[in-house]
N, C-alpha and C positions, 0 to 999 in steps of 0.2 A: 550461451547466455553471456551477455556483457558483464565484465567485472569492473569496468571503469565508468559505468553510467549509474547515477543515483536516481531513484524513483520513490514515490510514496504510494501507498495502497489504500483503497477506500473500503471500509467495512460496511456492510448493509446495516448492521446494528447501529453503528455510530451515525450513519447517515439518517436513519429513522429517528434516533434520539434528537439529532440536531434539527430536523424538520419539525418535530413536535414542539421543541423549545422555541424555534423561530415563530411558529404559528401562535403558540401560547402568548408570547411576548409581543406579537404583532410587529416584528422587526422587519426592516428592509435593508438591502445592501448586498455586498458580496461576502460570502462565508466560505472558508476553505475547510472542508470536512474530509479528512484523510488521516492516515496513520501519523502519529506524532513524531515519528522518526523516519529516516531514509534508509534505503537498502539498495544494493545492486541486484539486478535480475539473477546474476550468478549466485550471490549469497542467499537470496530467497529460495531458489530452486535447490541449492545444496541443503538447506535446512529442511525443506519439505521432503526431499529424498531421504534424508536421514531419519526424519520422523516416520516415514513410511517404510523404513528398513530396506530401501532400494539398494541393491548390491552393485549396480552398474556405476559407470563413471558419469559425472555431470560435467559436460564440456563447457569450456569458457572461451570467450574471444574478446578482442579489444575493439571498442568503437573508436575508429581512428579520426573521425571528424568531430569538432566541438558541438555539432548539431547532428542528430540522427536524421538523415535525409532519406532513409529507406521507407518512411511512412508518409502518408498524405499530409499530415500536419507535423512539420519538423519539431523535434523535441531536443532541448539542450541536454548535454551529457549530465551536468549537475543540476538536474531538475528537481521536481517535487515542490510541494506547497508547504508553507509555514502555517501551522494551525494555532499558534500561540494566541493571537488576538481572538480568533473564533472561540477557542476553548474558554478564554477569560470572559468574553461577552456572554456566552451561553451558560457559563458555570458548569461546563462538562469537561471530562477528561477522556480524550480519544485513546483508543488502544494503540499499542505499538504494533509493528508488522508481525512480530513473533507472537504476541497475544492473539492477533487475528488468526494466524495459522493454527495455534493451539486450540482456539475456539471452534473453528470450522472443519479442520481436518478429520477429527474422529467421526463426524457425521458423514463427510464425504466418503471416507474409507468404508464405513459400515454400509452405505448405500451402494457402493461399487461392487461389493462382494455378493 
């Protein structure tokens, strides 16, 4: 997992709340609905592994190009969307990536066992 690439994550709950608010207010335009903070894939997986009490090693690597060209749609290393304007417009507070993990992981773990 890359430790020098930044991403944002989208919560189904936040997405649902945003869609309801956009429909209610009959808004149009572009809205960025994602975690309010950025995380590296390595930091994310290390946190998830820790919460799941995974005893193995979480491996990391460096994304050497300023753009990830290994995917069909190239992504910048320091990507992620800013949600400040969307949160303000919709009067919502989106979850951080850690809050998303803490919300969804217990359900995922209980269904996996």
